[in-house]
N, C-alpha and C positions, 0 to 999 in steps of 0.2 A: 516337720510335723504339721499336719493339717490343723488349723485353728477354726473354731466355731464361734460365731459372734453371739449366738443366743442358744441356750439349751433349755427346752421346756419338756418336762416329762422324762421318766426313766428310759423310755424307748430311745429318745435322742441321746440321753446320757450314755446308754449302753453302746450305741453305734459309735459315738465319739470315743468311748473307752477302747474299742477295738482299734480305731485309727491311732490313738495314742500309744497303745501297747505295741504296735508295729514299729514305733519309733522309740521315743523315750517317755517314761512315765512322769511327764511334767503336768502341772496344773494349767488349765486354760486361763489366759490372762483376761481379767474383767474387773470393772470397778466394784469395790466392796459395797455391800448393801443393796445390790441389784440382783435380778433374776439371773443375769449372766455370771454371777459369782459362783453359782452351783456348778461343780465340775465332776467329771466322772471319776469313780474309784477304779483304779487298775490293780490295786493290791488289797488283800484281805487285811482287816484291821487287827491290831494287837493290843492287849491290855489286861484288864482284870474286871470281874463281875462279882456282885455281892451275893447272888442267890445261893451259892454253895454254902456260905456261912449261915445264911438265913434258914436254910433247909435242915441244918444239923440239929440233932437232939442232944448233942453234948452240952453239958452244963456251961452256961455263959454265952451260948450262941442261940440260934433260932431267930424268929422275926423280931424279938425285942432288941437284938444286937444292932439293928439298923438305926443309927442316929448320927448326928453331926460330928461328934467327937471321933467315933470309930471310922467314919468316912474320911475325915481329915487324916487320921492315922494311916489309913489305907493309901491315901494320896501321897503322904510322906514316904511310905515304904515303896510304892510303885515308882515314884520319882527317883529315889536314891538307889534302888536295887535293880530295876529292870528297864527304865525308860531309855537309857542310853543304847539299849539293844533294839529299840523300836516299840516297846510296850507303852503306849501313850493313852489308851482309852480307859477311863474309870467309869464303869457303867453301874448305875444304881438301879437295882431290880425292884420287884414289887414291894410296896410298903412305904415308899417315900411320901405318899399322900394318903396314908392310912393311919388311924390312931393306933394306940397300943392294944386296943381290943379288936383291931382289924376291921374297922369301919372306914369305908372309902368316903372321901369328901372332896368337894370342888368349891370354887368361889361362886359368886352370885350368877355368873354367866356360864356356869358348867365347865369351867376350865380347871383342870387339876392344879391344886396348890399344895405346897409342902405342909406336912403336919407340924404344928408349932411346938409340940413337945419333942418330937424327934429332931427337928431342924429349926431351932428358935431364931437363927439369924436369917433364915430364908434361903432360897435357891440362888438368888443373885450373889449373895455374899459367898456361898459355898462354891459357886461357879468361878468367882474371882479367885478364890483360894486354889482351886484345882488348876485353873489356867495359869496361875502364878507359879505353879510347880512345873510348867511346861507340858501339862497333860490336857486331855480332852474329856468332856463330860457327857455321859449318856443317861437317859431316863427311860422308864418302863411305862407301857400302857397296854390296853387290851382292846381287841376287836369288838366293834359294836358300840351302842349307846349305853353308858352306865345307867343302871336303874335309879340311882340316887339323883342323877341329872334329870331323868324323865319325871320322877316323882315330884320334884320341886318346879318342874316346867320352866327351867332356866331360860331367860331371854338370850337369844344368840346375838353376839356383838355385831353391829353394823347392819342389822336386818330388822324387819318387823316380825320375825318368826320366833317361836319358842321351841324348846326341846321336843315337846309332844307332837309338834308339826312334822318333824323329820323321822319319827318312828314309823316303821312299816306297819300297816294295818291289814289284818288284825295283828296285835302285838305278838311277835315271834321271838322266842329265845334264840340267841346266837352265840357263837364262839365255842371252843372245845368243851367248856364246862357249862354252857347255856346260861352264863351269868349276866349277860347284857341283852338289850333289845336290838333286833335287826334294824338297820338304818335304811330309809328309802332315799337312795341317791338320785332318784328322778326329781326330787325337790332340790332346787339350787341352794336352798338354805342349808342342806346337809353338808355340802362342800364348804360353805361359809363357816359352819361350826368347826369342822376339822381345821380349816385355815386359822380360826381364832386360837385354837390350841397351839398349833405349830408356830404362829406368830409370837405367842407368849414365850414358847421355848426358845425361839430365835432371840428374843429380847434378853433371855438369860444366857445366851451364848452356848446353847446345847449343841452338841456335835453328833449325837447318835440317838436314834429312837428305836426301841424294841416294841413291836406290837405282838402281843401274845394271844394264844388260843385260836390261831388261824386255821380254819377249815376251808373246804371248797366253796362254802357259802360266804366267805369273807374276802374273796378276791377284790370286790369293789371297795372294801375298807382300805386295803393296802394301796390300791390305786388312788384313793382319795388322800391318804397320808402322803404318798409320793407327790401328788399334785400340790398339796399344801406346802411341802418342802420347797418345791419350785417357786411357789408364790411368795414364800418367805424371803427368798434371795440368799439364804444361808446354806452352805454345804453341810448336809447331815447324812450319815449312814442310816439306811432304813432296813431293819431286820424283821422278817416275817417269821414268827416263832410259834411253836406248839410242841407236842411230845408224841409224835412229830406232826408237822404240817401235813395235811392230806396230800398224797401224791397226785390226786386228781386236780389239785390247785396249781400244780407246777407250771403249766403252760401259761395260765392266766397271770401268774406273779412275775414272770421273767422280765417284763418291761417296767416293773415297778419296784421290786425289792432288790437290794444289793446282796443280801444273804438270806438263806432259808434253812430252817432247822429240819434236818432229815431223820432225826431219831429221837428216842425218848430222853428224858432228863438223865444226865450223867450221875446225879446225886442218888445216894442210897436211902436218904431220909432216915439216917441212923446216927450213931455217935461219931462216925468218920465222914469224910466228904463223899466217898464212893467205895465200891469194891469191884473186883474184876468182873464178877458175874452180875453185879447190880450197880451200874449197867454198862461198864466200859466195853465189854466184848460185843455188845449189840451193834456197834458201829460197823464191824466187818460184814454184817448181814444187811444192814440198812443202806449203806452208801451205794453199793452196786445197783440197787433199785432206782436210785435217783440220778445216777451219772448220765443216762441218755437224755434227761430232762434239763441238764445244766449246761451253762456256757460260761467260760472264763476267758478274759476278765469281764466282770459286770454282773454275774449271777452265780453266786458261790454257795456250795454246801456249807452249812454251819453245823459242826459236830458237837456243839455245846462247849462249856468250859472244860479246862484240863485240870484234873486232880493232881497237879504237880506243884506242891507248895511246902509241905512240912511232914516229915516222917520222924523227926527227932525233937526232943525238948518239949516245951510247953505248947499249948494251943491245939487247935483242931488238927487231927492227923488225916493224911490223904486216904488211907485204907488200901492202897496198892503199894507194892514194893518198888525198889529202884529199877529193876528190869522192866516192870510193867509201866513205870513212869516214862522211861525212854521209849517204849513201844508206842505210848500215847503220843508223845512229841513227834515221833517218826510218822505215824499214820496221819495225824492232823496235817503235818507239813506236806506229805505226799498228796493229800486231798486238797491242798491250798485252802483249807478251812481257816476262818479267823482264829487267831491264837490268843485266847484270853484265859487267864489263870483263875481257878476257883480256890476257895479256902481263905484262911486268915493270913493275908500276905505280910502282915506284921512279923510273922514267925517263919518267913521263907528261909529254908535251910540251904546250906552250901551246895549240896548235890542237886537240889531243885534248880538253883540259880545256874549251875553249870549246864544242866540239860536245857533249860529255857533260853540261854543266851548263846548257844553254839551258833556262830554266824553262818556256817555252811548249811546247817539244817534249816535255819530261818530263811536262807536264800531259796531253798527248795519250795518253801511255803509261799514266799513273796513273789515267786515267778508267776503265780496266778495261772497255772496250767493244771488241767484236770488229769487224773491218773487213769490207768486201765488195769482191771483185774485180769491177770493172765492165768492164774491157777487159784481155785477156791479150796475149801476143805480145811483140814487141820494144819497143812503146810501151804500157806498162801504166798503167791508171787504177784507183785504189783509193779507197774512201771509207768514212767511218763518221760516225754521228750521235752527238754528245755534247751532251745538253741541247737547247738551241735552235740550236746551231751544227752545221754540217756541215764535216768535214775532208776535203780532197781531196789525194791524193798521186799524182803522176805519176812514172814511172820509165822511163828510157831504157836498155833492156837491150842495145841494139845497140852497134856499134863506132864510130859517128860521131855528131856532134851533130845534133839534129833538133828540130823543133817538135812539141808534143803539144797537140792541141785537145780540149776537153771541152765537150759540150753539157750545160747544166744540167738539161735534162729527163732525161738518162740517170742523173742523181743523184736524181731525184724532186723537183727544185726548180723553182719557178716564180716569176717576178717578179725585180725588181732585187736583186742580192746585193752586200754590202760584202765586199771581198776583203782579207785580210791575209796577207802572207808570214810564216809562223810561224818559219822558220829565220832570216831576216833581221830579223824583228821590225819589219816596216814595213807600213803600210797602202798598198794598191795602188789604192784608189778603188772605184768601183762598176762592175758589169757586169750586163746584163739577160738575155742568152740563153746566154752561154757565155764561155769564157776559153781563151787559148792560152798555154802555157808556151813561150817563145821560146828556141831554141838550147840545149836541154837537152843537156849534154855526154854522151858515152858513159859509161854506168854512173852517170849523174847523176840527180838527183831534184829535185822541188819539192814543198813542203808548204804548202797554202793553207787558211785558215779562211774559210768562207763564212757570213755572218750576214744 
């Protein structure tokens, strides 16, 4: 394995990731607490995110749900139920530094700090709790300069500058909802400001940062956050997010972001986590647009959280049935998207756990190989090559059960193939010219390994 003595910037990280992926996915050796400690990601992250719970209108949920006790319960559940299968990231989405009236706040230097009512012990104590469970911690932010920081003209740590010095003039709204002011990165103090935020996160042992609302005008923001991560000396996953990120931003983000959201929110903003049409099925339309812009490992499509959590008993319900839940797991894994669960993980049911922890399906995801769409429409065929094996996924996007036939030549394969049903973990025997998935139910799927 080729080793790099210093990695600065995601461009270097991405190139090193390709070198590592050709050999073994090992971390590059480097002293802790230095810039060299930042290493390339060669696998999509796995875990849980809070937004699906926060978005629900079901009684007991919504943005008021986000607090220290519920996050600790989520850490307990993630650690005991899913972490042994690789689900390690506990990502706290929007609201951790908002009060219960949804007012954003920061410290005197404009650095986000935890709301004291939601998190009375602070992020350091919470981070210690999460890491003590063998997990990693993620935090949310938004592209641009928060107006609260601008209005109080916060002094920027380590500089003679203030927040108003780094705002683009004339003041220009930025990000997907126009909620922040555009930052003028020609002023070196702008990078110093982002550095000060990430340095604080590093002191809290944060492992993941999501920057939301990214448009084509926010490419420089993501570059600045990536640079700040390098400067911090701590390895952190950087996600560029929106609903979706502008496709026009794809090329500009590829050397800075580890993952990029390619579609709308999975949540239905209703009493369940999601529904098939709002908006699970959008992924089959959105991902093909992005595939030519992506490269794995190093720059992955993020399909948002998976509504695979709870269809039985108490708590927030997924809003999709077991067939659809398996289809979600199959599609996300074929895409090598990050696998992170939405919903109230405290109520994770047995079927959800079985779907999420299937080691053969997880291996398809963790290969960090992008798929190819072979056939579109109501009966879709997707494939990808991993080593000497070819994975074949078929999806029935229609409303009634149907057969889906695949000619091996359309996959670039010739000769007899050994077939294995990856979901059922059963060998299906051999086939020479093609294979037919019989009676695939509406919104159902099959995932086959061809050897």
